[in-house]
C-alpha positions as CSV (number, residue, x, y, z in Angstrom):
1,M,22.3,5.7,3.6
2,R,20.4,7.7,1.0
3,K,17.9,4.8,0.6
4,L,17.3,4.7,4.1
5,L,16.8,8.5,4.3
6,V,14.0,8.2,1.5
7,L,12.5,5.4,3.3
8,A,12.4,7.6,6.4
9,L,10.6,10.4,4.2
10,V,8.3,7.8,2.9
11,G,7.3,6.8,6.3
12,F,6.9,10.5,7.4
13,A,4.5,11.0,4.4
14,A,2.8,7.7,4.9
15,Q,2.0,8.4,8.6
16,L,1.1,11.7,8.0
17,V,-1.5,10.5,5.5
18,D,-2.7,7.6,7.5
19,G,-3.0,9.8,10.7
20,A,-5.0,12.4,8.9
21,L,-7.1,10.2,6.7
22,G,-7.0,6.8,8.6
23,M,-5.4,4.9,5.9
24,A,-2.6,4.5,3.6
25,Y,0.3,3.9,5.7
26,G,0.7,0.2,5.0
27,L,-0.3,0.7,1.1
28,T,2.3,3.4,0.6
29,S,5.1,1.7,2.3
30,S,4.5,-1.7,1.0
31,T,4.1,-0.4,-2.7
32,L,7.4,1.3,-2.3
33,L,9.1,-1.9,-0.9
34,L,7.5,-4.1,-3.6
35,L,8.8,-1.8,-6.2
36,A,12.3,-2.3,-4.7
37,G,12.1,-5.8,-5.3
38,V,11.3,-7.0,-1.5
39,A,9.3,-10.1,-1.3
40,P,5.7,-9.6,-0.5
41,A,5.7,-11.4,2.7
42,A,8.9,-9.7,3.9
43,A,7.4,-6.3,2.9
44,S,4.3,-6.9,4.8
45,A,6.3,-8.1,7.8
46,S,8.6,-5.2,8.0
47,V,5.7,-2.6,7.4
48,H,3.6,-4.2,10.3
49,L,6.6,-4.2,12.5
50,A,7.1,-0.4,12.1
51,E,3.5,0.1,12.4
52,I,3.8,-1.3,16.0
53,G,5.7,2.0,16.9
54,T,3.9,4.3,14.7
55,T,0.3,3.2,15.5
56,L,1.3,3.5,19.2
57,A,2.5,7.0,18.7
58,A,-0.7,7.9,16.5
59,G,-3.0,6.3,19.0
60,V,-1.5,8.5,22.1
61,S,-1.7,11.4,19.9
62,H,-5.2,11.0,18.9
63,W,-6.3,10.2,22.6
64,R,-4.7,13.5,23.6
65,F,-6.7,15.5,21.0
66,G,-9.9,13.6,21.8
67,N,-10.1,11.7,18.7
68,V,-10.8,8.3,20.0
69,D,-14.1,6.4,20.6
70,W,-12.7,3.5,23.1
71,R,-15.9,1.8,22.9
72,V,-15.5,1.2,19.1
73,V,-11.8,0.6,19.6
74,G,-12.4,-2.4,22.1
75,R,-15.0,-3.9,19.7
76,I,-13.0,-4.0,16.7
77,A,-9.3,-4.3,17.7
78,L,-9.5,-8.0,18.9
79,P,-11.4,-9.3,15.8
80,G,-8.9,-7.5,13.7
81,A,-5.9,-8.9,15.7
82,I,-7.5,-12.4,14.8
83,G,-7.9,-11.7,11.3
84,A,-4.4,-10.1,10.7
85,F,-2.7,-13.1,12.7
86,A,-4.5,-15.6,10.3
87,G,-3.6,-13.5,7.4
88,A,0.2,-13.3,8.6
89,T,0.5,-16.9,9.2
90,F,-1.1,-18.2,6.0
91,L,0.2,-15.5,3.5
92,S,2.5,-18.0,1.9
93,S,-0.4,-20.3,1.1
94,I,-3.4,-18.0,0.5
95,S,-3.6,-15.7,-2.2
96,T,-6.0,-12.7,-2.2
97,E,-5.5,-11.8,-5.9
98,S,-8.8,-13.2,-7.0
99,A,-10.3,-11.3,-4.3
100,A,-8.8,-8.1,-4.9
101,P,-11.1,-6.9,-7.7
102,W,-14.2,-7.5,-5.5
103,M,-12.7,-5.8,-2.5
104,A,-11.7,-2.9,-4.7
105,A,-15.3,-2.6,-6.4
106,I,-16.7,-2.4,-2.7
107,L,-14.3,0.2,-1.7
108,F,-14.8,2.2,-4.9
109,T,-18.5,2.3,-4.3
110,L,-18.0,3.2,-0.6
111,G,-15.8,6.2,-1.8
112,A,-18.0,7.2,-4.4
113,Y,-20.9,7.3,-1.7
114,L,-18.6,9.4,0.6
115,L,-17.9,11.8,-2.2
116,V,-21.5,12.4,-2.8
117,R,-22.6,12.3,0.9
118,F,-19.7,15.0,1.8
119,S,-20.5,17.3,-0.9
120,R,-23.9,18.3,0.4
121,P,-24.3,20.0,3.8
122,L,-24.1,17.6,6.8
123,R,-26.9,17.0,8.9
124,A,-26.7,18.3,12.4
125,N,-28.2,15.2,14.0
126,R,-26.3,11.8,13.4
127,A,-28.0,8.4,12.9
128,G,-29.5,7.1,16.1
129,G,-27.9,4.3,18.2
130,R,-24.5,3.1,18.5
131,L,-22.4,0.8,16.2
132,R,-23.0,-2.8,17.3
133,S,-20.5,-5.7,17.7
134,R,-22.3,-7.6,15.1
135,F,-21.1,-4.9,12.6
136,L,-17.8,-3.9,14.2
137,A,-16.5,-7.6,14.7
138,P,-16.9,-8.9,11.2
139,L,-15.5,-5.5,10.0
140,G,-12.4,-5.9,12.1
141,L,-12.0,-9.4,11.0
142,V,-12.0,-8.8,7.4
143,A,-10.0,-5.6,7.5
144,G,-7.2,-7.3,9.7
145,F,-7.1,-10.2,7.3
146,V,-6.8,-8.1,4.3
147,D,-4.4,-5.9,6.2
148,A,-1.8,-8.7,6.6
149,T,-2.2,-10.5,3.3
150,G,-1.9,-7.3,1.1
151,G,0.5,-5.3,3.0
152,G,-1.9,-2.8,4.0
153,G,-5.7,-2.3,4.0
154,W,-6.7,-2.0,7.7
155,G,-7.6,1.7,7.1
156,P,-9.1,1.4,3.5
157,V,-11.4,-1.2,4.7
158,A,-12.4,0.0,8.4
159,T,-12.3,3.9,7.8
160,P,-15.0,4.0,4.9
161,A,-17.1,1.3,6.5
162,L,-17.3,3.3,9.9
163,L,-17.9,6.7,8.0
164,V,-20.7,5.5,5.7
165,S,-22.6,4.4,9.1
166,G,-23.0,8.1,9.7
167,R,-22.9,7.4,13.5
168,M,-19.3,8.8,14.4
169,E,-17.6,12.3,13.7
170,P,-15.0,11.6,10.9
171,R,-12.1,12.6,13.1
172,K,-13.1,10.0,15.7
173,V,-13.3,7.4,13.1
174,I,-9.9,8.1,11.9
175,G,-8.6,8.3,15.6
176,S,-10.2,5.0,16.4
177,V,-9.1,3.3,13.5
178,D,-5.5,4.4,13.8
179,T,-5.4,3.5,17.6
180,S,-7.1,-0.1,17.1
181,E,-4.4,-0.6,14.5
182,F,-1.7,-0.9,17.1
183,V,-3.2,-4.4,18.3
184,V,-3.6,-5.4,14.7
185,A,-0.1,-4.6,13.7
186,G,1.2,-6.5,16.8
187,A,-0.9,-9.7,15.9
188,A,0.3,-9.6,12.2
189,S,4.0,-9.2,13.3
190,V,3.6,-12.4,15.8
191,G,2.0,-14.1,12.7
192,F,4.8,-13.1,10.4
193,L,7.4,-14.2,13.2
194,I,6.0,-17.7,13.4
195,G,5.4,-18.1,9.7
196,L,8.9,-16.3,8.4
197,G,11.2,-16.4,11.4
198,A,13.1,-13.4,12.6
199,E,14.9,-13.2,9.3
200,G,11.9,-12.2,7.6
201,F,12.0,-8.7,9.0
202,L,14.4,-6.1,7.3
203,L,15.3,-4.3,10.4
204,P,17.0,-1.2,8.5
205,I,13.9,-0.8,6.6
206,V,11.7,-1.1,9.6
207,A,13.9,1.5,11.6
208,A,13.7,4.0,8.7
209,L,9.9,3.7,8.4
210,L,9.6,3.7,12.2
211,V,11.6,7.3,12.5
212,G,9.6,8.8,9.8
213,G,6.4,7.8,11.2
214,L,7.0,8.6,14.8
215,I,7.9,12.3,13.5
216,A,4.7,12.5,11.7
217,A,2.1,11.0,14.1
218,P,1.4,14.0,16.4
219,I,1.3,16.5,13.4
220,A,-1.3,14.1,11.8
221,A,-3.3,13.8,15.0
222,W,-3.4,17.6,15.2
223,L,-4.3,17.9,11.6
224,V,-7.3,15.7,11.8
225,R,-8.7,18.0,14.8
226,I,-8.6,21.2,12.8
227,V,-9.6,20.1,9.3
228,P,-13.4,20.4,8.8
229,A,-15.5,17.3,8.6
230,Q,-16.9,18.4,5.5
231,V,-13.8,18.8,3.7
232,L,-12.0,15.7,5.3
233,G,-14.9,13.4,4.3
234,A,-14.5,14.5,0.6
235,V,-10.8,14.1,0.8
236,V,-11.2,10.5,2.2
237,G,-13.6,9.8,-0.6
238,G,-11.5,10.8,-3.2
239,V,-8.4,8.7,-1.9
240,I,-10.5,5.6,-1.7
241,V,-11.9,6.2,-5.3
242,L,-8.5,6.9,-6.8
243,T,-6.7,4.2,-4.9
244,N,-9.0,1.3,-5.9
245,A,-9.6,2.6,-9.5
246,R,-6.2,1.2,-10.4
247,T,-7.0,-2.2,-9.1
248,L,-10.2,-2.4,-11.0
249,M,-8.7,-1.0,-14.3
250,R,-5.8,-3.8,-13.8
251,A,-8.4,-6.4,-13.4
252,G,-10.4,-5.3,-16.3
253,D,-7.1,-5.2,-18.6
254,L,-7.8,-1.4,-19.3
255,G,-4.8,-0.1,-20.9
256,G,-3.8,2.2,-23.4
257,T,-5.1,5.7,-23.5
258,A,-8.1,4.6,-21.4
259,R,-6.3,4.7,-18.1
260,P,-5.2,8.4,-18.3
261,A,-8.6,9.4,-19.5
262,V,-10.2,7.4,-16.6
263,Y,-7.9,9.0,-14.0
264,A,-8.5,12.5,-15.7
265,L,-12.3,11.8,-15.2
266,L,-12.1,10.6,-11.8
267,A,-9.8,13.6,-10.8
268,A,-12.1,16.0,-12.1
269,G,-15.0,14.4,-10.3
270,W,-13.1,14.5,-7.1
271,L,-12.3,18.1,-7.6
272,V,-16.0,19.0,-8.1
273,A,-16.9,17.2,-5.1
274,L,-14.1,19.2,-3.1
275,V,-15.3,22.4,-4.3
276,L,-19.2,21.5,-3.3
277,A,-17.9,20.4,-0.2
278,V,-16.0,23.8,0.6
279,R,-19.2,25.6,-0.4
280,A,-21.4,23.4,1.7
281,L,-19.2,24.0,4.5
282,R,-19.3,28.1,4.1
283,R,-23.1,27.8,3.9
284,T,-23.3,25.8,7.0
285,R,-21.0,28.2,8.9
286,R,-23.0,31.2,7.6
287,A,-26.2,29.7,8.8
288,R,-24.6,28.7,12.3
289,A,-23.3,32.4,12.4
290,V,-26.7,33.9,11.7
291,A,-28.2,31.7,14.3
292,A,-25.7,32.6,16.9
293,T,-26.2,36.2,16.2
294,A,-30.1,35.8,16.7
295,L,-29.5,34.1,20.1
296,A,-27.0,36.5,21.4
297,A,-29.1,39.7,20.4
298,P,-30.9,40.8,23.4
299,A,-34.8,40.5,23.5
300,P,-36.8,43.7,22.7
301,T,-38.0,45.2,25.9
302,D,-41.7,45.9,26.3
303,H,-42.3,49.5,26.6
304,P,-45.1,50.7,28.5
305,A,-48.1,51.9,26.4
306,P,-48.7,55.7,26.2
307,P,-51.5,56.9,28.6
308,A,-54.9,57.8,27.0
309,V,-55.7,61.5,26.3
310,G,-58.0,61.7,29.2
311,D,-56.0,60.0,31.8
312,A,-52.9,62.2,31.1
313,E,-51.0,63.1,34.2
314,P,-51.2,67.0,34.9
315,S,-47.8,68.6,34.2
316,P,-45.8,69.7,37.2
317,T,-46.6,73.4,36.4
318,L,-50.4,72.8,36.6
319,A,-50.0,70.8,39.8
320,A,-48.0,73.8,41.3
321,V,-51.1,76.1,40.5
322,D,-53.6,73.8,41.9
323,R,-51.6,73.7,45.2
């Protein structure tokens, strides 16, 4: 019972982070299950089955708060489902260990770019044009495959790529990614059902993760709406950098005292980026307040020019004398 309660708390925390940042539910939950000794395929299958419920709740919550771009959802969900189904079906025969360092390097670079981008004032005008299917479809396919084979990865792959495009608000990126994940989780679960059978799903673990995630879903959707885009982008960038730094250091056999030093350096850089993001946000708000005050101030009225000396009207007293 205590173990299930802990898993429910993990599901709550994972969904809170996932709903606010557009990533980390699968990674957090799968990591815990692997540490507990659950087989990789069973861990990924259980997490994705739980995600059917949590992503449905998250999608509804994001929709109610206006965080969803349905055009993007429609173009990324179906390729993501295809990739997730393929990854789940062939997980036993396909290994992604060799590709993990390359994927981590790409995500690390995207995360570093986000830290730099959001530590400066955001432009008022976004990049012109919409995101096209030729970009969204391959992104969904790769993100879905990585998500199913790695026990998580839909958010870490899709969210930074959409954020870097600069054509969507961060809150709509997160809401759209979370909403489309419902289709991806369903396709992955079908693939695992075919590949592992019903016994591949650990139902008590699924229930615990689901309960925690359902409680956190509406809170996370509300949180992403009120958190400023400037700070949110910097937070997402830091999470991506720190998450993938571990994979890169493992791939490079970096150990000993070097790892803590690298983590400390990255954490310091993240802190600096957050401070700069907050300062940039304050400068932007002050500029907007000044501009709004200037627009709200009444325009100066045109006072009539004083009459010339020779054209001065006679005073009432002089007029009475003339009469």
